[in-house]
LUMVEXPA-623190 format. One record per residue (C-alpha): x, y, z; residue in one letter. Coordinates in steps of 0.05 Angstrom, whole numbers, padded with zeros to 5 digits, always signed. Example, Ala and Ser with C-alpha at 12.3 -4.5 7.8 and 13.67 -1.06 7.14 Angstrom:
! LUMVEXPA-623190
+00246-00090+00156a/+00273-00021+00143s/
//
This chain:
! LUMVEXPA-623190
-01927+00205+00411m/-01955+00245+00470s/-01961+00321+00468r/-01913+00357+00509v/-01961+00397+00560h/-01937+00468+00566l/-01956+00524+00620q/-01941+00593+00620r/-01927+00622+00695s/-01905+00681+00731e/-01857+00672+00782a/-01800+00691+00827v/-01725+00657+00834v/-01721+00643+00904l/-01657+00585+00897r/-01617+00558+00852r/-01558+00513+00840h/-01513+00483+00790d/-01531+00418+00763y/-01492+00381+00705g/-01447+00412+00668e/-01491+00466+00648a/-01556+00458+00670d/-01587+00497+00737r/-01636+00473+00778i/-01684+00533+00803l/-01735+00541+00863t/-01793+00579+00837l/-01849+00616+00872f/-01907+00617+00816t/-01966+00657+00826r/-02014+00600+00791e/-01987+00538+00828r/-01941+00561+00884g/-01873+00534+00900k/-01848+00486+00841l/-01778+00461+00829h/-01757+00464+00752a/-01699+00449+00710i/-01663+00508+00664a/-01621+00469+00608k/-01555+00501+00586g/-01568+00557+00626v/-01504+00562+00646r/-01475+00564+00568r/-01451+00631+00544i/-01491+00628+00492a/-01553+00619+00531s/-01621+00659+00515r/-01648+00644+00584k/-01598+00656+00635s/-01605+00734+00640g/-01681+00716+00661h/-01671+00669+00714l/-01634+00701+00764e/-01640+00705+00838l/-01705+00753+00857f/-01717+00758+00791t/-01794+00763+00773r/-01809+00735+00703c/-01852+00700+00651r/-01837+00619+00634l/-01866+00572+00593l/-01854+00509+00626l/-01858+00438+00603a/-01880+00379+00649r/-01815+00334+00657g/-01806+00267+00688r/-01786+00297+00769n/-01783+00368+00746l/-01816+00422+00712e/-01772+00446+00651v/-01760+00517+00630v/-01766+00525+00556t/-01766+00598+00555q/-01759+00660+00603a/-01774+00737+00604e/-01755+00791+00658t/-01817+00822+00686v/-01774+00859+00736d/-01703+00846+00753a/-01701+00892+00817y/-01632+00910+00799g/-01615+00957+00866p/-01623+00894+00895l/-01556+00865+00864r/-01522+00930+00871e/-01524+00934+00956d/-01498+00884+00996l/-01548+00904+01044v/-01597+00896+01006r/-01578+00835+00975t/-01582+00804+01041a/-01650+00826+01055y/-01668+00797+00990a/-01637+00726+01004y/-01681+00725+01068h/-01750+00742+01035l/-01736+00679+00986a/-01706+00639+01037e/-01769+00646+01084l/-01821+00639+01026t/-01781+00580+01016d/-01783+00547+01089r/-01852+00570+01110l/-01889+00551+01042t/-01899+00478+01004a/-01897+00462+00938d/-01949+00467+00891e/-01998+00497+00938n/-02028+00560+00895p/-02024+00627+00943s/-02025+00688+00897p/-02026+00726+00960g/-01960+00711+00981v/-01938+00721+00909f/-01967+00787+00911d/-01930+00802+00976l/-01864+00772+00957l/-01863+00824+00897t/-01885+00880+00925a/-01839+00873+00983m/-01774+00853+00932l/-01791+00926+00895g/-01806+00956+00961a/-01738+00931+00980l/-01701+00967+00919t/-01723+01037+00952v/-01729+01033+01022a/-01696+01077+01070e/-01698+01018+01121e/-01695+00950+01091p/-01706+00922+01160s/-01768+00949+01163l/-01790+00912+01100v/-01764+00846+01125a/-01809+00857+01189r/-01868+00875+01150y/-01861+00814+01105f/-01848+00765+01163e/-01911+00781+01199v/-01952+00783+01132r/-01926+00722+01101l/-01931+00688+01174l/-02003+00702+01172g/-02015+00678+01101l/-01981+00616+01121a/-02018+00601+01182g/-01975+00620+01231y/-02006+00685+01256r/-01982+00713+01322p/-02029+00732+01368q/-02019+00803+01383l/-02083+00831+01408f/-02104+00778+01460h/-02062+00738+01508c/-02040+00677+01477a/-02060+00633+01540l/-02118+00660+01573c/-02150+00698+01511q/-02152+00764+01554q/-02150+00832+01514l/-02073+00855+01519l/-02065+00927+01539a/-02001+00959+01510e/-01955+00958+01565e/-01924+00905+01614g/-01931+00847+01556n/-01891+00785+01543a/-01879+00751+01478f/-01872+00675+01472s/-01850+00640+01408p/-01881+00573+01435s/-01936+00603+01463g/-01958+00635+01396g/-01955+00712+01405g/-01958+00759+01461a/-01970+00740+01539l/-02015+00785+01587c/-01969+00805+01653p/-02012+00741+01691d/-01990+00687+01641c/-01926+00720+01621a/-01889+00679+01678g/-01918+00608+01646r/-01874+00591+01584p/-01801+00589+01599g/-01788+00620+01532d/-01828+00683+01548a/-01785+00738+01529l/-01791+00812+01545h/-01844+00861+01501l/-01828+00926+01495d/-01888+00975+01486g/-01866+01008+01424t/-01840+00943+01388a/-01908+00919+01407f/-01943+00971+01375r/-01900+00974+01316v/-01923+00897+01305l/-01992+00909+01316r/-01982+00968+01263f/-01949+00920+01214l/-01999+00868+01223q/-02063+00905+01205t/-02042+00968+01157r/-02020+00970+01085d/-01950+00972+01066w/-01966+01044+01048s/-01979+01062+01122d/-01924+01019+01152a/-01878+01039+01096g/-01873+01109+01131a/-01854+01092+01205l/-01789+01113+01222r/-01762+01069+01282l/-01702+01078+01329s/-01644+01024+01325p/-01663+01000+01388a/-01740+00981+01362t/-01712+00955+01307r/-01662+00902+01337g/-01722+00891+01387a/-01765+00876+01332l/-01715+00828+01296e/-01705+00787+01362r/-01781+00778+01365l/-01792+00756+01301t/-01729+00717+01289g/-01742+00681+01356a/-01817+00663+01326y/-01802+00637+01261i/-01737+00598+01286e/-01787+00566+01337q/-01840+00544+01273i/-01779+00524+01234l/-01743+00500+01283e/-01675+00511+01254r/-01642+00591+01245d/-01645+00618+01174l/-01581+00629+01144s/-01595+00693+01116s/-01602+00720+01184m/-01536+00698+01201g/-01509+00724+01145f/-01550+00799+01161l/-01508+00791+01239r/-01442+00773+01204s/-01449+00842+01162l/-01464+00881+01224r/-01403+00845+01261s/-01360+00866+01210a/-01378+00934+01203a/-01374+00946+01280a/-01299+00920+01272s/-01285+00965+01217l/-01318+01019+01257g/-01365+01032+01202l/-01440+01044+01216a/-01463+00998+01272a/-01503+00958+01233a/-01540+00960+01162p/-01592+01005+01154d/-01576+01041+01223t/-01611+01109+01226a/-01558+01168+01216p/-01554+01211+01277a/-01579+01262+01252d/-01644+01236+01227r/-01712+01238+01269p/-01734+01172+01286v/-01800+01189+01328a/-01851+01177+01277a/-01863+01104+01312e/-01932+01094+01326p/-01965+01127+01387a/
//
C-alpha cells in the first residue's frame, strides 16, 4: 500500500462551493504552491471541526493530502479570520473583490509568496481602513505588477517619452498612460485626471504604510476606479462580478437617500492629503 503524501500549507480561502451532500470545493491561495483547488469532505456537517476554519477570506494552516484530481483538506486551523470583513457589507464586498481578482490573475500551482503576502496584508488593512476603496486600488495596482501586467505610468506606453503630470491619457489596450502626442492614437484612450495620475504613481511606488495615509476626494476615488477597472477588464476580457456588486450597493444607497456611495468621505472630513 502506498503512503499518503501529506503537506502543510498556509492558505487564504478565495472561493468555495457546495459539493454533494456534505462536502465543499475550495479555491485556495497558498504561500508555498500558489493557487490550489481542494475538497473539504464532510465540512458542511454540524459536527465538522474544520468548517469554522474554512470560511471565505480566512487565513488558515492546512494539512493537505494528494487526491486524484483535488487536494484533500485533512486538518485546518485558523491563523486570522479577519472578522470585521463579515460584519460590514461594504468591507465584505471589497474582500470579495480582492479574492476574485487574485483568482482571476493567477495560474494554478504557480508559487508566488509576494502575492500571498500582498493578499494577507490587504485583507488585514481592509478590516480597519477608513477608505476600503483605497485598499482595493492599492491591491489592484500592486497585484497587476506581480502578475506581469504592471501599467506604464512614468513613460508613454507608445513612444516611451517621459510623462509630465498633466495632460495625459490612459489606454487600457496600450498598457498604460499616454503622452498628449499619442493620446489620440488608441480608440480606447481615457481622460487621465492629473490628481488621479499622481495617486496611481504613488500607489505603484510606495509601501502601504505611506499609501494608506492618503485621504482622497470622492471624485478622485471614482476616477481611480474607472481607470483600474477598465484596465483589468481589458486584461481579463470580462468585468468582475465583485465590481458589479459594489456598483449595485452604491445605487441602492443612493436610491435610499443614504451616502452617495460606500466609503464616500463625510462632508466635514478633510480630503486635501492627496499627493501634490
